[in-house]
N, C-alpha and C positions, 0 to 999 in steps of 0.2 A: 848279920847277914851270911857271914863267911862261914859261920860254924854250922848254918841249916845246910848250905850247900853240902859241906862236908859229910855231914849227917847223911844227905840223900844220898851221896855218891855211896858212902858206905853201906846203907842199907838196902837201898835198889841194887847196889852193884853186888853184893853179896846172895840177892835172891835172883840176880842174872846169871849164877853160876848153874844154878839146876838147868836152864834151857840150853846150857854150852853142854851137851852130852861128852863130847870127848873129852873137852876140856875137866869135867868133873870126874868120867872116870878116871883120869891121869892124876889127878889127887886124890882119890880113893886108893887106887891102887901105890901111891907114895904115901899116905899116911894113914890108910884103914879108915874103914866105915863109922866106926866109934869116935875117935881122935878127928874126924871130917864130919861130922855130926856136931860134936862141942864148937869145933872152931867155930862154925857156920851161925851156929845158934850165939857164941859173943859177940860174933863182929854183929849180928843181927841187933841185940840188945845195945850193943855199942852204938851203932847207928840208930837206932830208937834214941836213945840219952841224948846223942846229938841233936837229930831232929827238934825234939822236944827242948832243950835247953837253946838251942838258936831260936826256933820260933818264938820262943819266949823273951830273949834279949830283943830279939826283932821286936816285936810287939810292944817292947819297954820302952824300946828307944823312939817309937813313933812309928806309925805305918808310914808306907808310901805310898801316896794315891793315883792310882793309874787309871782308873776309871772308877764312873759311881752307878751300880750294880742299882737299876730299876728296883722299887719296893714290890715287884709284883714275883722277880726272881726269888724270894724269899719262900714265898708259897709254891712256887715250883721247887724249891730245894729239901722244900720238907715233904712235897710228895717224893720226889726224889729217894730221898732217903729211907721213906717206906719201903721202896724198890728194893734197896740196898740190903736194909736189913731182914726181910725175906728171902734172899740170895745167900744172904749169910747163914741163914736158919737151915737152907738145904743143903749144909756141906755134908751132915749125915750118908753113911754108906747105903743108904736102903734106898733103890731107886723110884723116884714117885715122877708123877709127870713136870712137875715145878723144876725138881733138879734136871729130868733128862732134857728139857727144854730150854734150861740154861747152859748147860753140858760144863762146865765149870766153873760152880756157882759163886768160889771165892772171889776170883778174880770178877766175874761179872758183879759181884758186890765190890771190892777196890774202883773197879770202874764207873760205877754209877756214884758211889760216893766220892770221888775224886770229881767226877764233871759238876754235881749237884753243888761241892762247894766251890769249883770253878767260877760257876754263873753268879753266885752269891757274893762271891768276895772279889771287891776292884782293886785292889793292893797288891804290890810288887811280890811280898813273901808269902801271901796266900796263893797267889798266881804261879809263884815257883813250887812251893808244897804240895798241890793239890794239881798243877800241871804235869811235876815229875811222875807224879802218882799214876796219873790218868793216862800219858806215854808210857811209862814202862809195864800198865796193865796190857793196853793195847799188844805192844812189843811181846808180852809173855803169853798170850792169848793166841795171836799170828806164830809163834815159835811151836805151841802147843799142836796147831792144825799144822802146820808144815811136816811135824813129824808123826803125824798119825794118829793121836789121841784129842780123838773126841766125844771124851768126854762119855757119861751115861746116856743110855738110851731111852726114852721118855717112854713112861707105861702107858698104856692105852686109853687111860680115864686117869680123870682127879681120884687119887686114894685117902686112907685115913693119914697117913705119911703127909700126904700135901697139906691136910687139915690143918696138923700139929705143927709143920712148920710153920704156916700163915700166921697160925695163934704165936706162935714164939717170936716169929719175926714184928710181927705187931706189937708184943709186950717190950719186947728189947728196943725198937724203933719210941715207944711212949718212953720207957726208962732212961734212954739215952737224950730226949727231948728234956727232959728235966732236970735230968745232971750235968746238961751240957756247961750252963754257966759255971759251974764249978772247975770243970776240966780244961775248957775251951776260954772260960771268962767271957761268955757272949751268949744270951740268951737267945735258942733256936726257934720259941716259940713265946708271944705275948699272951699270957694268961689271962 
């Protein structure tokens, strides 16, 4: 599980730097915008690789049970994942009612994704992985709010953009539900 922990530190540590504006500005002043972006991307990719590798090794060595989630949590997770994918579909720059309501769609999607998986996974590795992302996403949201970034203002009514985001989010949700056994090793739904 050490590789998983290292991956979380690397990935979430890199993603914490943008919330620390003076530190980020000093890094950019020191190395330049282009090299900063390149290093940020490489470190993020390294973090993802370590997370995937570490979680895969943890699962191969045997899950460490902490609690047994009741069967109903699976249904709640499936519903929450729909909300997470609709949130991710709202990341376009065109303002709509849903995007404005979410204010920061990517962070909302990550928060919902992590919460959904936390309630459905009762093993130590799953709790560590999804708990870390949940805590980080809450921290990042608070950091944005503190610096006055309140996100997009909502439109007055639902728009065509909102309808497209709902359709795209639903299609992504269905696709990932079907593909979940292939990349996560666990069926998301029983067909």
